[in-house]
All heavy atoms as TSV, in Angstrom:
chain	resi	resn	atom	element	x	y	z
A	1	MET	N	N	2.390	-1.270	7.997
A	1	MET	CA	C	2.860	-1.866	6.767
A	1	MET	C	C	4.333	-1.516	6.636
A	1	MET	O	O	4.727	-0.360	6.776
A	1	MET	CB	C	2.061	-1.288	5.607
A	1	MET	CG	C	2.570	-1.643	4.259
A	1	MET	SD	S	1.501	-0.922	2.999
A	1	MET	CE	C	2.468	-1.233	1.588
A	2	TYR	N	N	5.137	-2.547	6.372
A	2	TYR	CA	C	6.570	-2.357	6.212
A	2	TYR	C	C	6.958	-2.632	4.770
A	2	TYR	O	O	6.581	-3.665	4.209
A	2	TYR	CB	C	7.344	-3.301	7.125
A	2	TYR	CG	C	7.043	-3.076	8.583
A	2	TYR	CD1	C	6.135	-3.872	9.257
A	2	TYR	CD2	C	7.672	-2.046	9.271
A	2	TYR	CE1	C	5.850	-3.663	10.589
A	2	TYR	CE2	C	7.390	-1.827	10.615
A	2	TYR	CZ	C	6.484	-2.644	11.264
A	2	TYR	OH	O	6.197	-2.431	12.583
A	3	VAL	N	N	7.706	-1.714	4.187
A	3	VAL	CA	C	8.218	-1.875	2.833
A	3	VAL	C	C	9.731	-1.948	2.935
A	3	VAL	O	O	10.370	-1.030	3.463
A	3	VAL	CB	C	7.806	-0.701	1.921
A	3	VAL	CG1	C	8.398	-0.865	0.531
A	3	VAL	CG2	C	6.292	-0.576	1.846
A	4	GLY	N	N	10.291	-3.036	2.462
A	4	GLY	CA	C	11.737	-3.183	2.424
A	4	GLY	C	C	12.218	-2.999	1.002
A	4	GLY	O	O	11.631	-3.550	0.070
A	5	ILE	N	N	13.257	-2.204	0.837
A	5	ILE	CA	C	13.816	-1.963	-0.483
A	5	ILE	C	C	15.292	-2.322	-0.461
A	5	ILE	O	O	16.060	-1.787	0.350
A	5	ILE	CB	C	13.632	-0.494	-0.916
A	5	ILE	CG1	C	12.153	-0.115	-0.928
A	5	ILE	CG2	C	14.257	-0.268	-2.293
A	5	ILE	CD1	C	11.888	1.346	-1.238
A	6	ASP	N	N	15.657	-3.253	-1.323
A	6	ASP	CA	C	17.050	-3.652	-1.500
A	6	ASP	C	C	17.603	-2.788	-2.628
A	6	ASP	O	O	17.198	-2.939	-3.780
A	6	ASP	CB	C	17.140	-5.138	-1.847
A	6	ASP	CG	C	18.572	-5.616	-2.025
A	6	ASP	OD1	O	19.497	-4.935	-1.545
A	6	ASP	OD2	O	18.751	-6.675	-2.641
A	7	ILE	N	N	18.488	-1.863	-2.283
A	7	ILE	CA	C	18.971	-0.918	-3.274
A	7	ILE	C	C	20.253	-1.400	-3.947
A	7	ILE	O	O	21.058	-2.107	-3.347
A	7	ILE	CB	C	19.186	0.481	-2.660
A	7	ILE	CG1	C	20.135	0.417	-1.471
A	7	ILE	CG2	C	17.869	1.091	-2.255
A	7	ILE	CD1	C	20.494	1.772	-0.914
A	8	ALA	N	N	20.404	-1.028	-5.201
A	8	ALA	CA	C	21.593	-1.342	-5.989
A	8	ALA	C	C	21.803	-0.209	-6.983
A	8	ALA	O	O	21.055	0.768	-7.008
A	8	ALA	CB	C	21.414	-2.679	-6.706
A	9	LYS	N	N	22.802	-0.351	-7.818
A	9	LYS	CA	C	23.132	0.734	-8.743
A	9	LYS	C	C	22.088	0.904	-9.847
A	9	LYS	O	O	21.638	2.017	-10.108
A	9	LYS	CB	C	24.497	0.473	-9.366
A	9	LYS	CG	C	24.986	1.586	-10.250
A	9	LYS	CD	C	26.398	1.322	-10.747
A	9	LYS	CE	C	26.895	2.474	-11.603
A	9	LYS	NZ	N	28.258	2.240	-12.064
A	10	LEU	N	N	21.680	-0.180	-10.493
A	10	LEU	CA	C	20.775	-0.090	-11.638
A	10	LEU	C	C	19.349	-0.520	-11.339
A	10	LEU	O	O	18.404	0.046	-11.883
A	10	LEU	CB	C	21.319	-0.923	-12.806
A	10	LEU	CG	C	22.699	-0.531	-13.326
A	10	LEU	CD1	C	23.148	-1.495	-14.420
A	10	LEU	CD2	C	22.700	0.904	-13.832
A	11	ASN	N	N	19.193	-1.550	-10.510
A	11	ASN	CA	C	17.871	-2.095	-10.202
A	11	ASN	C	C	17.715	-2.257	-8.698
A	11	ASN	O	O	18.670	-2.566	-8.000
A	11	ASN	CB	C	17.681	-3.466	-10.863
A	11	ASN	CG	C	17.707	-3.378	-12.361
A	11	ASN	OD1	O	16.886	-2.710	-12.958
A	11	ASN	ND2	N	18.670	-4.046	-12.979
A	12	HIS	N	N	16.499	-2.064	-8.240
A	12	HIS	CA	C	16.168	-2.247	-6.834
A	12	HIS	C	C	15.072	-3.324	-6.743
A	12	HIS	O	O	14.375	-3.588	-7.721
A	12	HIS	CB	C	15.626	-0.959	-6.221
A	12	HIS	CG	C	16.469	0.244	-6.479
A	12	HIS	ND1	N	17.805	0.307	-6.198
A	12	HIS	CD2	C	16.140	1.457	-7.001
A	12	HIS	CE1	C	18.281	1.505	-6.521
A	12	HIS	NE2	N	17.280	2.214	-7.026
A	13	PHE	N	N	14.939	-3.909	-5.568
A	13	PHE	CA	C	13.852	-4.838	-5.300
A	13	PHE	C	C	13.105	-4.340	-4.076
A	13	PHE	O	O	13.716	-3.833	-3.133
A	13	PHE	CB	C	14.378	-6.255	-5.039
A	13	PHE	CG	C	14.820	-6.963	-6.282
A	13	PHE	CD1	C	16.096	-6.788	-6.771
A	13	PHE	CD2	C	13.942	-7.798	-6.971
A	13	PHE	CE1	C	16.499	-7.428	-7.926
A	13	PHE	CE2	C	14.341	-8.441	-8.121
A	13	PHE	CZ	C	15.632	-8.255	-8.605
A	14	ALA	N	N	11.788	-4.491	-4.099
A	14	ALA	CA	C	10.960	-4.072	-2.968
A	14	ALA	C	C	9.921	-5.146	-2.679
A	14	ALA	O	O	9.523	-5.911	-3.559
A	14	ALA	CB	C	10.269	-2.743	-3.268
A	15	ALA	N	N	9.499	-5.188	-1.414
A	15	ALA	CA	C	8.424	-6.071	-0.973
A	15	ALA	C	C	7.755	-5.387	0.208
A	15	ALA	O	O	8.329	-4.497	0.831
A	15	ALA	CB	C	8.966	-7.438	-0.570
A	16	ALA	N	N	6.522	-5.798	0.519
A	16	ALA	CA	C	5.796	-5.193	1.636
A	16	ALA	C	C	5.071	-6.261	2.434
A	16	ALA	O	O	4.539	-7.216	1.863
A	16	ALA	CB	C	4.802	-4.156	1.126
A	17	ILE	N	N	5.086	-6.078	3.757
A	17	ILE	CA	C	4.386	-6.994	4.666
A	17	ILE	C	C	3.650	-6.188	5.734
A	17	ILE	O	O	3.987	-5.039	6.012
A	17	ILE	CB	C	5.347	-7.986	5.345
A	17	ILE	CG1	C	6.366	-7.255	6.206
A	17	ILE	CG2	C	6.030	-8.885	4.333
A	17	ILE	CD1	C	7.191	-8.174	7.107
A	18	PHE	N	N	2.638	-6.824	6.328
A	18	PHE	CA	C	2.006	-6.274	7.517
A	18	PHE	C	C	2.834	-6.680	8.733
A	18	PHE	O	O	3.663	-7.590	8.647
A	18	PHE	CB	C	0.575	-6.793	7.677
A	18	PHE	CG	C	-0.420	-6.150	6.764
A	18	PHE	CD1	C	-1.183	-6.921	5.887
A	18	PHE	CD2	C	-0.625	-4.787	6.769
A	18	PHE	CE1	C	-2.111	-6.337	5.047
A	18	PHE	CE2	C	-1.554	-4.188	5.926
A	18	PHE	CZ	C	-2.293	-4.979	5.068
A	19	SER	N	N	2.597	-6.055	9.857
A	19	SER	CA	C	3.377	-6.356	11.065
A	19	SER	C	C	3.203	-7.796	11.533
A	19	SER	O	O	4.072	-8.324	12.221
A	19	SER	CB	C	3.011	-5.394	12.190
A	19	SER	OG	O	1.643	-5.485	12.488
A	20	ASP	N	N	2.115	-8.458	11.141
A	20	ASP	CA	C	1.920	-9.857	11.529
A	20	ASP	C	C	2.614	-10.826	10.572
A	20	ASP	O	O	2.526	-12.039	10.739
A	20	ASP	CB	C	0.436	-10.198	11.647
A	20	ASP	CG	C	-0.319	-10.082	10.330
A	20	ASP	OD1	O	0.309	-9.799	9.292
A	20	ASP	OD2	O	-1.547	-10.265	10.347
A	21	GLY	N	N	3.295	-10.294	9.552
A	21	GLY	CA	C	4.045	-11.136	8.620
A	21	GLY	C	C	3.318	-11.459	7.331
A	21	GLY	O	O	3.910	-12.067	6.437
A	22	ASP	N	N	2.042	-11.088	7.220
A	22	ASP	CA	C	1.312	-11.332	5.974
A	22	ASP	C	C	1.917	-10.510	4.846
A	22	ASP	O	O	2.167	-9.302	5.005
A	22	ASP	CB	C	-0.169	-10.970	6.119
A	22	ASP	CG	C	-0.936	-11.968	6.951
A	22	ASP	OD1	O	-0.437	-13.093	7.138
A	22	ASP	OD2	O	-2.045	-11.623	7.406
A	23	ILE	N	N	2.142	-11.156	3.718
A	23	ILE	CA	C	2.751	-10.488	2.574
A	23	ILE	C	C	1.698	-9.675	1.833
A	23	ILE	O	O	0.649	-10.197	1.466
A	23	ILE	CB	C	3.405	-11.509	1.626
A	23	ILE	CG1	C	4.526	-12.239	2.347
A	23	ILE	CG2	C	3.921	-10.826	0.360
A	23	ILE	CD1	C	5.107	-13.416	1.577
A	24	ILE	N	N	1.986	-8.408	1.627
A	24	ILE	CA	C	1.095	-7.514	0.881
A	24	ILE	C	C	1.536	-7.445	-0.571
A	24	ILE	O	O	0.736	-7.572	-1.482
A	24	ILE	CB	C	1.106	-6.100	1.477
A	24	ILE	CG1	C	0.770	-6.135	2.947
A	24	ILE	CG2	C	0.162	-5.184	0.708
A	24	ILE	CD1	C	1.072	-4.837	3.663
A	25	LEU	N	N	2.821	-7.214	-0.768
A	25	LEU	CA	C	3.400	-7.157	-2.110
A	25	LEU	C	C	4.563	-8.132	-2.187
A	25	LEU	O	O	5.524	-8.014	-1.424
A	25	LEU	CB	C	3.920	-5.742	-2.425
A	25	LEU	CG	C	2.909	-4.616	-2.527
A	25	LEU	CD1	C	3.633	-3.277	-2.657
A	25	LEU	CD2	C	1.993	-4.831	-3.722
A	26	GLU	N	N	4.448	-9.072	-3.087
A	26	GLU	CA	C	5.560	-9.986	-3.337
A	26	GLU	C	C	6.746	-9.172	-3.860
A	26	GLU	O	O	6.561	-8.103	-4.453
A	26	GLU	CB	C	5.157	-11.036	-4.372
A	26	GLU	CG	C	4.105	-12.016	-3.909
A	26	GLU	CD	C	4.637	-13.045	-2.921
A	26	GLU	OE1	O	5.867	-13.284	-2.894
A	26	GLU	OE2	O	3.820	-13.598	-2.175
A	27	PRO	N	N	7.967	-9.652	-3.657
A	27	PRO	CA	C	9.127	-8.910	-4.160
A	27	PRO	C	C	9.011	-8.620	-5.660
A	27	PRO	O	O	8.602	-9.479	-6.432
A	27	PRO	CB	C	10.295	-9.854	-3.886
A	27	PRO	CG	C	9.824	-10.710	-2.758
A	27	PRO	CD	C	8.349	-10.876	-2.965
A	28	PHE	N	N	9.345	-7.389	-6.016
A	28	PHE	CA	C	9.333	-6.987	-7.417
A	28	PHE	C	C	10.534	-6.093	-7.691
A	28	PHE	O	O	11.057	-5.440	-6.789
A	28	PHE	CB	C	8.019	-6.268	-7.774
A	28	PHE	CG	C	7.808	-4.970	-7.052
A	28	PHE	CD1	C	8.192	-3.756	-7.623
A	28	PHE	CD2	C	7.223	-4.942	-5.794
A	28	PHE	CE1	C	7.996	-2.563	-6.958
A	28	PHE	CE2	C	7.019	-3.758	-5.121
A	28	PHE	CZ	C	7.410	-2.557	-5.698
A	29	LYS	N	N	10.971	-6.090	-8.927
A	29	LYS	CA	C	12.129	-5.303	-9.342
A	29	LYS	C	C	11.669	-3.992	-9.954
A	29	LYS	O	O	10.675	-3.961	-10.674
A	29	LYS	CB	C	12.956	-6.098	-10.367
A	29	LYS	CG	C	14.186	-5.359	-10.853
A	29	LYS	CD	C	15.137	-6.251	-11.639
A	29	LYS	CE	C	14.655	-6.526	-13.028
A	29	LYS	NZ	N	15.683	-7.180	-13.857
A	30	PHE	N	N	12.400	-2.925	-9.646
A	30	PHE	CA	C	12.162	-1.656	-10.326
A	30	PHE	C	C	13.502	-0.981	-10.595
A	30	PHE	O	O	14.475	-1.187	-9.871
A	30	PHE	CB	C	11.199	-0.753	-9.538
A	30	PHE	CG	C	11.688	-0.293	-8.190
A	30	PHE	CD1	C	12.216	0.979	-8.031
A	30	PHE	CD2	C	11.602	-1.114	-7.083
A	30	PHE	CE1	C	12.655	1.420	-6.785
A	30	PHE	CE2	C	12.028	-0.685	-5.842
A	30	PHE	CZ	C	12.560	0.585	-5.691
A	31	THR	N	N	13.541	-0.236	-11.661
A	31	THR	CA	C	14.789	0.368	-12.114
A	31	THR	C	C	15.081	1.670	-11.365
A	31	THR	O	O	14.191	2.307	-10.805
A	31	THR	CB	C	14.735	0.653	-13.628
A	31	THR	OG1	O	13.564	1.418	-13.903
A	31	THR	CG2	C	14.705	-0.641	-14.428
A	32	ASN	N	N	16.340	2.034	-11.376
A	32	ASN	CA	C	16.802	3.240	-10.692
A	32	ASN	C	C	16.675	4.446	-11.624
A	32	ASN	O	O	17.652	5.081	-12.004
A	32	ASN	CB	C	18.250	3.058	-10.233
A	32	ASN	CG	C	18.712	4.181	-9.334
A	32	ASN	OD1	O	17.910	4.941	-8.826
A	32	ASN	ND2	N	20.017	4.282	-9.139
A	33	ASP	N	N	15.436	4.737	-12.004
A	33	ASP	CA	C	15.145	5.885	-12.857
A	33	ASP	C	C	13.703	6.317	-12.600
A	33	ASP	O	O	13.012	5.742	-11.755
A	33	ASP	CB	C	15.398	5.578	-14.336
A	33	ASP	CG	C	14.586	4.405	-14.873
A	33	ASP	OD1	O	13.598	3.994	-14.228
A	33	ASP	OD2	O	14.929	3.901	-15.953
A	34	THR	N	N	13.276	7.329	-13.299
A	34	THR	CA	C	11.929	7.861	-13.090
A	34	THR	C	C	10.859	6.800	-13.301
A	34	THR	O	O	9.919	6.686	-12.491
A	34	THR	CB	C	11.674	9.053	-14.032
A	34	THR	OG1	O	12.679	10.042	-13.792
A	34	THR	CG2	C	10.304	9.654	-13.806
A	35	ASP	N	N	10.982	6.008	-14.363
A	35	ASP	CA	C	9.981	4.966	-14.630
A	35	ASP	C	C	9.927	3.941	-13.499
A	35	ASP	O	O	8.856	3.497	-13.095
A	35	ASP	CB	C	10.264	4.262	-15.954
A	35	ASP	CG	C	10.023	5.148	-17.153
A	35	ASP	OD1	O	9.255	6.126	-17.030
A	35	ASP	OD2	O	10.606	4.856	-18.218
A	36	GLY	N	N	11.081	3.565	-12.994
A	36	GLY	CA	C	11.136	2.585	-11.915
A	36	GLY	C	C	10.475	3.092	-10.646
A	36	GLY	O	O	9.710	2.374	-9.996
A	37	PHE	N	N	10.755	4.344	-10.294
A	37	PHE	CA	C	10.145	4.892	-9.089
A	37	PHE	C	C	8.656	5.145	-9.275
A	37	PHE	O	O	7.882	5.030	-8.322
A	37	PHE	CB	C	10.892	6.135	-8.618
A	37	PHE	CG	C	12.146	5.766	-7.872
A	37	PHE	CD1	C	13.355	5.650	-8.533
A	37	PHE	CD2	C	12.108	5.488	-6.515
A	37	PHE	CE1	C	14.501	5.274	-7.863
A	37	PHE	CE2	C	13.250	5.112	-5.827
A	37	PHE	CZ	C	14.460	5.005	-6.504
A	38	GLN	N	N	8.224	5.433	-10.486
A	38	GLN	CA	C	6.787	5.533	-10.743
A	38	GLN	C	C	6.116	4.183	-10.516
A	38	GLN	O	O	4.994	4.119	-9.994
A	38	GLN	CB	C	6.519	6.040	-12.169
A	38	GLN	CG	C	6.805	7.510	-12.344
A	38	GLN	CD	C	5.936	8.381	-11.457
A	38	GLN	OE1	O	4.786	8.076	-11.178
A	38	GLN	NE2	N	6.501	9.484	-10.984
A	39	LEU	N	N	6.795	3.085	-10.893
A	39	LEU	CA	C	6.266	1.746	-10.635
A	39	LEU	C	C	6.121	1.518	-9.132
A	39	LEU	O	O	5.084	1.052	-8.660
A	39	LEU	CB	C	7.170	0.684	-11.258
A	39	LEU	CG	C	6.827	-0.760	-10.920
A	39	LEU	CD1	C	5.453	-1.140	-11.474
A	39	LEU	CD2	C	7.899	-1.702	-11.448
A	40	LEU	N	N	7.162	1.860	-8.372
A	40	LEU	CA	C	7.100	1.714	-6.917
A	40	LEU	C	C	5.937	2.522	-6.346
A	40	LEU	O	O	5.132	2.001	-5.569
A	40	LEU	CB	C	8.415	2.166	-6.284
A	40	LEU	CG	C	8.447	2.214	-4.761
A	40	LEU	CD1	C	8.267	0.829	-4.153
A	40	LEU	CD2	C	9.737	2.858	-4.279
A	41	PHE	N	N	5.829	3.776	-6.733
A	41	PHE	CA	C	4.751	4.628	-6.225
A	41	PHE	C	C	3.379	4.089	-6.610
A	41	PHE	O	O	2.444	4.134	-5.811
A	41	PHE	CB	C	4.904	6.060	-6.722
A	41	PHE	CG	C	6.158	6.741	-6.240
A	41	PHE	CD1	C	6.765	7.697	-7.027
A	41	PHE	CD2	C	6.740	6.429	-5.026
A	41	PHE	CE1	C	7.923	8.337	-6.605
A	41	PHE	CE2	C	7.899	7.053	-4.593
A	41	PHE	CZ	C	8.488	8.015	-5.382
A	42	SER	N	N	3.252	3.559	-7.817
A	42	SER	CA	C	1.950	3.040	-8.249
A	42	SER	C	C	1.542	1.816	-7.428
A	42	SER	O	O	0.357	1.611	-7.174
A	42	SER	CB	C	1.964	2.709	-9.738
A	42	SER	OG	O	2.732	1.558	-10.009
A	43	LYS	N	N	2.509	1.012	-7.014
A	43	LYS	CA	C	2.179	-0.157	-6.203
A	43	LYS	C	C	1.811	0.223	-4.772
A	43	LYS	O	O	1.104	-0.509	-4.091
A	43	LYS	CB	C	3.341	-1.148	-6.210
A	43	LYS	CG	C	3.498	-1.844	-7.556
A	43	LYS	CD	C	4.522	-2.943	-7.476
A	43	LYS	CE	C	4.639	-3.690	-8.775
A	43	LYS	NZ	N	3.645	-4.751	-8.906
A	44	LEU	N	N	2.282	1.375	-4.310
A	44	LEU	CA	C	2.021	1.791	-2.938
A	44	LEU	C	C	0.860	2.778	-2.804
A	44	LEU	O	O	0.375	3.009	-1.696
A	44	LEU	CB	C	3.284	2.432	-2.347
A	44	LEU	CG	C	4.501	1.531	-2.211
A	44	LEU	CD1	C	5.684	2.323	-1.693
A	44	LEU	CD2	C	4.206	0.338	-1.323
A	45	GLU	N	N	0.392	3.347	-3.913
A	45	GLU	CA	C	-0.585	4.435	-3.831
A	45	GLU	C	C	-1.934	4.042	-3.234
A	45	GLU	O	O	-2.634	4.895	-2.693
A	45	GLU	CB	C	-0.785	5.092	-5.197
A	45	GLU	CG	C	-1.523	4.241	-6.200
A	45	GLU	CD	C	-1.607	4.927	-7.559
A	45	GLU	OE1	O	-1.274	6.113	-7.665
A	45	GLU	OE2	O	-2.011	4.248	-8.513
A	46	SER	N	N	-2.296	2.769	-3.275
A	46	SER	CA	C	-3.601	2.363	-2.745
A	46	SER	C	C	-3.585	2.173	-1.224
A	46	SER	O	O	-4.632	1.959	-0.619
A	46	SER	CB	C	-4.068	1.076	-3.422
A	46	SER	OG	O	-3.214	0.003	-3.096
A	47	PHE	N	N	-2.416	2.286	-0.608
A	47	PHE	CA	C	-2.294	2.097	0.839
A	47	PHE	C	C	-2.255	3.448	1.552
A	47	PHE	O	O	-1.871	4.466	0.983
A	47	PHE	CB	C	-1.024	1.303	1.163
A	47	PHE	CG	C	-1.001	-0.055	0.528
A	47	PHE	CD1	C	-0.223	-0.297	-0.589
A	47	PHE	CD2	C	-1.770	-1.082	1.036
A	47	PHE	CE1	C	-0.200	-1.544	-1.191
A	47	PHE	CE2	C	-1.760	-2.338	0.446
A	47	PHE	CZ	C	-0.979	-2.567	-0.667
A	48	ASP	N	N	-2.638	3.441	2.822
A	48	ASP	CA	C	-2.611	4.649	3.644
A	48	ASP	C	C	-1.159	5.084	3.845
A	48	ASP	O	O	-0.357	4.360	4.438
A	48	ASP	CB	C	-3.274	4.365	4.994
A	48	ASP	CG	C	-3.217	5.535	5.948
A	48	ASP	OD1	O	-2.944	6.671	5.511
A	48	ASP	OD2	O	-3.444	5.299	7.147
A	49	LYS	N	N	-0.822	6.252	3.352
A	49	LYS	CA	C	0.553	6.745	3.412
A	49	LYS	C	C	1.047	6.917	4.849
A	49	LYS	O	O	2.242	6.855	5.104
A	49	LYS	CB	C	0.677	8.044	2.643
A	49	LYS	CG	C	0.531	7.845	1.149
A	49	LYS	CD	C	0.424	9.172	0.420
A	49	LYS	CE	C	0.191	9.018	-1.061
A	49	LYS	NZ	N	-0.822	8.090	-1.462
A	50	ASN	N	N	0.136	7.118	5.785
A	50	ASN	CA	C	0.528	7.288	7.181
A	50	ASN	C	C	0.859	5.973	7.865
A	50	ASN	O	O	1.361	5.967	8.995
A	50	ASN	CB	C	-0.569	8.014	7.957
A	50	ASN	CG	C	-0.749	9.430	7.486
A	50	ASN	OD1	O	0.228	10.134	7.266
A	50	ASN	ND2	N	-1.986	9.844	7.314
A	51	SER	N	N	0.572	4.856	7.198
A	51	SER	CA	C	0.837	3.555	7.815
A	51	SER	C	C	2.004	2.833	7.157
A	51	SER	O	O	2.289	1.685	7.492
A	51	SER	CB	C	-0.413	2.676	7.747
A	51	SER	OG	O	-0.698	2.337	6.413
A	52	ILE	N	N	2.715	3.487	6.251
A	52	ILE	CA	C	3.842	2.863	5.542
A	52	ILE	C	C	5.154	3.238	6.210
A	52	ILE	O	O	5.427	4.409	6.444
A	52	ILE	CB	C	3.879	3.293	4.066
A	52	ILE	CG1	C	2.615	2.839	3.338
A	52	ILE	CG2	C	5.116	2.736	3.376
A	52	ILE	CD1	C	2.509	3.360	1.908
A	53	ILE	N	N	5.944	2.217	6.533
A	53	ILE	CA	C	7.302	2.419	7.040
A	53	ILE	C	C	8.233	1.783	6.020
A	53	ILE	O	O	8.105	0.599	5.698
A	53	ILE	CB	C	7.488	1.781	8.416
A	53	ILE	CG1	C	6.539	2.427	9.421
A	53	ILE	CG2	C	8.953	1.891	8.869
A	53	ILE	CD1	C	6.522	1.765	10.776
A	54	ILE	N	N	9.181	2.574	5.513
A	54	ILE	CA	C	10.106	2.088	4.495
A	54	ILE	C	C	11.480	1.909	5.107
A	54	ILE	O	O	11.988	2.805	5.806
A	54	ILE	CB	C	10.172	3.072	3.303
A	54	ILE	CG1	C	8.803	3.159	2.630
A	54	ILE	CG2	C	11.235	2.643	2.299
A	54	ILE	CD1	C	8.710	4.146	1.493
A	55	GLY	N	N	12.096	0.754	4.827
A	55	GLY	CA	C	13.446	0.470	5.305
A	55	GLY	C	C	14.367	0.154	4.147
A	55	GLY	O	O	13.984	-0.539	3.204
A	56	LEU	N	N	15.568	0.696	4.227
A	56	LEU	CA	C	16.599	0.455	3.214
A	56	LEU	C	C	17.814	-0.144	3.926
A	56	LEU	O	O	18.441	0.544	4.718
A	56	LEU	CB	C	17.008	1.759	2.521
A	56	LEU	CG	C	15.894	2.595	1.921
A	56	LEU	CD1	C	16.400	3.992	1.590
A	56	LEU	CD2	C	15.366	1.927	0.682
A	57	PRO	N	N	18.132	-1.412	3.647
A	57	PRO	CA	C	19.281	-2.008	4.353
A	57	PRO	C	C	20.608	-1.458	3.862
A	57	PRO	O	O	20.759	-0.943	2.830
A	57	PRO	CB	C	19.163	-3.492	4.039
A	57	PRO	CG	C	18.312	-3.600	2.840
A	57	PRO	CD	C	17.489	-2.356	2.782
């Protein structure tokens, strides 16, 4: 599972796909604060942490 995060100063966007290109999580916005990162973590918590690869361009 690949998670791409587009980082910015105030808001970030993230999306997730499987290696075959199937979309797991449609792109969503989260803020650059504790609440925003809690949102990111909550969307990823149901997946196997050992199978997540995160990329930041």
